[in-house]
C-alpha positions as CSV (number, residue, x, y, z in Angstrom):
1,M,108.9,117.9,103.5
2,F,111.6,117.8,100.8
3,N,115.3,117.3,101.5
4,K,116.6,120.6,100.0
5,K,120.0,119.3,99.1
6,R,118.7,116.3,97.2
7,F,115.9,118.3,95.6
8,S,117.8,121.4,94.6
9,S,117.9,120.8,90.8
10,L,114.1,120.8,90.4
11,T,113.7,124.5,90.9
12,N,113.1,125.8,87.4
13,I,109.5,124.6,87.9
14,L,109.5,127.5,90.4
15,I,110.8,130.1,88.0
16,A,109.0,129.0,84.9
17,T,108.9,131.7,82.2
18,I,105.7,132.6,80.3
19,V,106.1,130.2,77.4
20,F,104.2,127.4,75.9
21,S,106.8,124.7,75.2
22,A,106.6,121.8,72.8
23,I,107.1,118.4,74.4
24,A,110.8,117.9,75.1
25,G,110.5,116.0,78.4
26,C,113.4,117.7,80.2
27,G,113.8,117.7,83.9
28,A,116.7,117.3,86.3
29,K,117.7,114.1,88.0
30,T,116.6,114.6,91.5
31,V,115.9,112.3,94.4
32,I,113.0,113.6,96.5
33,T,112.9,112.3,100.0
34,E,111.3,113.1,103.3
35,V,108.0,113.7,101.6
36,T,104.7,114.0,103.3
37,E,103.1,110.6,104.0
38,Y,100.3,110.4,101.5
39,S,98.8,107.2,102.9
40,T,95.6,105.2,102.2
41,T,94.6,105.3,105.8
42,E,94.1,109.1,105.5
43,L,91.8,108.5,102.5
44,A,89.6,105.6,103.5
45,G,90.3,104.3,107.0
46,D,92.2,101.1,107.5
47,P,93.8,99.6,104.4
48,A,92.8,96.2,103.2
49,S,94.3,93.3,105.1
50,E,96.0,91.9,102.0
51,E,98.4,94.0,99.9
52,S,97.1,95.1,96.5
53,S,98.4,93.7,93.3
54,I,99.1,96.5,90.9
55,D,98.7,96.0,87.1
56,S,99.3,99.1,85.0
57,S,98.2,97.5,81.8
58,D,94.6,98.9,82.1
59,L,95.8,102.5,82.5
60,I,95.6,105.0,79.7
61,A,99.1,105.3,80.1
62,S,99.6,127.2,78.6
63,N,101.3,130.2,78.9
64,D,103.5,129.2,81.7
65,I,104.3,125.6,81.0
66,T,107.9,124.3,81.5
67,E,109.7,121.1,81.1
68,N,113.2,122.3,82.0
69,V,114.8,122.2,85.4
70,P,116.8,125.2,86.8
71,E,119.6,126.0,89.0
72,E,119.7,125.7,92.7
73,S,117.4,127.9,94.8
74,E,115.2,127.9,97.8
75,L,112.3,125.4,97.6
76,E,109.0,125.3,99.2
77,T,108.4,122.9,102.1
78,T,105.3,120.9,102.6
79,S,104.1,123.5,105.1
80,E,104.6,126.2,102.5
81,A,102.5,124.1,100.1
82,S,99.8,124.0,102.7
83,D,99.9,127.7,103.0
84,K,99.5,128.0,99.3
85,E,96.5,125.7,99.4
86,A,95.0,127.9,102.0
87,S,95.6,131.0,99.8
88,N,93.5,129.3,97.1
89,A,90.6,128.7,99.4
90,N,88.5,131.3,97.5
91,S,88.8,129.4,94.3
92,P,85.5,128.9,92.4
93,L,86.5,125.3,91.7
94,P,86.8,122.3,94.1
95,R,90.1,120.8,94.8
96,Y,91.1,118.0,92.5
97,E,90.5,114.5,94.1
98,Y,91.2,111.3,92.3
99,P,87.8,109.9,91.3
100,G,88.7,106.3,90.7
101,P,88.3,103.4,93.1
102,E,92.0,102.6,93.8
103,L,93.6,103.9,97.0
104,F,97.0,103.4,95.5
105,Y,96.3,106.0,92.8
106,S,94.6,108.4,95.3
107,V,98.0,108.6,97.1
108,L,99.9,109.0,93.9
109,Y,97.6,111.8,92.5
110,D,97.6,113.6,95.9
111,Y,101.4,113.6,95.8
112,L,101.5,115.1,92.3
113,R,98.9,117.7,93.1
114,D,100.3,118.8,96.5
115,E,104.0,118.5,96.1
116,L,104.6,119.2,92.3
117,G,101.7,121.5,92.0
118,A,103.0,123.6,94.9
119,Y,105.7,125.2,92.6
120,F,103.1,127.4,90.9
121,D,101.1,130.3,92.1
122,D,97.7,131.8,91.4
123,Y,95.5,129.1,89.9
124,D,91.9,127.9,90.6
125,V,92.7,124.2,90.4
126,C,95.7,122.0,89.8
127,I,94.9,118.8,87.9
128,P,97.6,116.1,87.6
129,S,98.0,114.2,84.3
130,P,100.5,111.4,84.7
131,Q,101.7,109.4,81.7
132,I,102.4,106.1,83.4
133,L,104.8,103.8,81.6
134,E,105.0,100.9,84.1
135,I,104.4,100.0,87.7
136,D,106.7,97.5,89.4
137,D,105.2,96.3,92.7
138,A,107.4,93.2,93.1
139,D,108.9,94.7,96.3
140,K,106.2,96.3,98.5
141,S,108.8,98.2,100.3
142,D,109.8,100.0,97.1
143,I,107.0,100.1,94.5
144,K,108.3,101.9,91.4
145,V,106.1,104.0,89.1
146,Y,107.9,105.0,85.9
147,G,106.5,107.8,83.7
148,D,106.2,111.4,82.7
149,F,104.4,113.2,85.4
150,W,102.6,116.4,84.4
151,V,100.7,118.9,86.5
152,Y,98.5,121.5,84.8
153,N,97.0,124.5,86.6
154,Y,93.8,126.2,85.4
155,D,91.6,129.3,86.0
156,L,87.9,129.1,85.3
157,D,86.6,131.4,82.5
158,G,82.9,130.7,81.9
159,D,82.7,127.0,80.8
160,T,86.4,126.8,80.0
161,L,89.4,125.9,82.0
162,L,92.3,128.2,80.9
163,C,95.7,126.7,81.5
164,T,97.9,129.2,83.3
165,S,100.9,127.1,84.2
166,G,102.2,123.6,84.5
167,G,105.2,121.4,84.2
168,S,106.6,118.0,83.3
169,F,108.5,115.8,85.8
170,P,109.7,112.7,83.9
171,G,111.1,110.0,86.1
172,L,110.5,107.4,88.8
173,I,108.2,107.7,91.9
174,H,108.9,105.4,94.8
175,L,106.1,104.2,97.2
176,K,106.0,101.6,99.9
177,Y,103.1,99.7,101.4
178,D,102.7,99.8,105.2
179,P,100.2,97.4,106.7
180,E,99.0,100.1,109.1
181,K,99.3,103.3,107.0
182,G,98.7,101.9,103.5
183,F,100.6,103.3,100.5
184,I,103.2,106.0,101.1
185,V,105.2,108.0,98.7
186,T,108.9,107.8,99.7
187,G,110.7,109.6,97.0
188,M,111.1,110.6,93.3
189,D,114.0,110.4,90.8
190,V,113.6,113.1,88.1
191,V,115.4,113.0,84.8
192,A,118.1,115.6,84.2
193,D,117.9,118.3,81.5
194,G,120.2,119.5,78.8
195,S,123.2,117.4,77.9
196,D,122.6,115.2,80.9
197,F,119.2,114.1,79.7
198,D,120.0,110.9,77.9
199,A,122.5,109.6,80.5
200,S,120.1,110.4,83.3
201,A,117.1,108.9,81.6
202,K,119.0,105.7,80.8
203,E,120.1,105.4,84.4
204,I,116.6,105.8,85.8
205,F,114.6,103.9,83.1
206,G,117.2,101.2,82.2
207,D,115.8,98.8,79.6
208,K,112.6,100.9,79.6
209,Y,114.5,103.9,78.1
210,D,113.2,103.4,74.5
211,A,109.6,103.0,75.7
212,F,110.0,106.1,77.9
213,I,111.1,108.2,74.9
214,N,108.2,106.9,72.9
215,L,105.8,107.8,75.7
216,M,107.1,111.3,75.9
217,S,106.9,111.7,72.1
218,D,103.3,110.6,71.9
219,R,101.6,114.0,72.2
220,E,98.2,112.7,71.0
221,A,98.1,110.1,73.8
222,M,99.2,112.6,76.3
223,E,96.4,115.1,75.3
224,K,93.8,112.2,75.3
225,T,94.8,111.3,78.9
226,R,94.8,114.9,79.9
227,A,91.3,115.6,78.4
228,Q,89.8,112.4,80.0
229,I,91.2,113.3,83.5
230,I,89.7,116.8,83.2
231,A,86.3,115.4,82.0
232,N,86.2,112.9,84.9
233,Y,87.0,115.8,87.4
234,V,84.2,117.8,85.9
235,A,81.7,114.9,86.1
236,D,82.8,113.9,89.6
237,N,82.1,117.5,90.8
238,D,79.0,118.1,88.7
239,L,80.6,121.2,87.0
240,S,79.3,122.9,83.9
241,I,82.8,123.0,82.3
242,T,82.9,121.8,78.6
243,K,86.4,122.5,77.4
244,Y,90.0,123.5,78.3
245,Q,92.4,125.8,76.5
246,D,96.1,126.4,76.4
247,Y,97.5,129.9,75.7
248,G,97.6,130.6,72.0
249,W,95.7,127.4,71.1
250,N,92.1,126.7,70.3
251,P,89.8,125.3,73.1
252,V,89.5,121.6,73.3
253,T,86.1,120.1,73.9
254,L,86.0,117.6,76.7
255,P,85.1,113.9,76.1
256,E,82.3,112.1,77.9
257,E,83.2,111.1,81.5
258,N,84.6,107.6,81.8
259,I,85.3,107.2,85.5
260,D,84.1,103.6,85.7
261,N,86.3,102.4,82.8
262,F,89.2,104.8,82.6
263,Y,90.8,103.7,85.8
264,S,91.9,100.2,86.6
265,D,90.5,98.3,89.6
266,L,93.4,97.5,91.9
267,N,91.6,96.7,95.1
């Protein structure tokens, strides 16, 4: 569950207008706490006896898409997100599940799908597309994942995924490693929008600020990652989908699946 007081500035993702925005990477600085425990024990039994060493070097870093963050309003709790998931039970598509071998990323992707994807309605599948800048796992009680965290929501139309909504949450996700529960998301800092953007981004990213700006500006890399994640989802679920399409843009043909090499092996 989110702490409403500390999460209040992230609500424009709830009231996104029907617009396809260019990359601007705006969000509001927010600290998300009291999140659902997305742990590795829920995914694959007991975690490994030794803590995983995380190396991000191997990572490849619509008509209702938003990157801005609104004013304060009521937010959905985790239980409300579960209700929304139940309402999508009749979707023709399977739920997105991280297809790579690393339990760490299964927890991270579940968080993006369930908590960030919950701010949108009426879609067949939510597919996260994180642009990861760096992972700092020096302190297992506060593992830091820096990046621009996107979620895209799609409806199925023939062999095409039509993007109906989505949003960008640039910032820092915190996780911890628990010997019994595995990896757990503990919070998120989201960059502020508008005139506060630069100061907020510099506060969160520190000496990684310039690299963060370059990451957000690289639309080609962002779309390459997005397309590969979709292609791997399609292959993992044996679907006949061949492309995806944003509102007002031409369809994009999916690349070949690359599950074995696209994700790094952290176990």
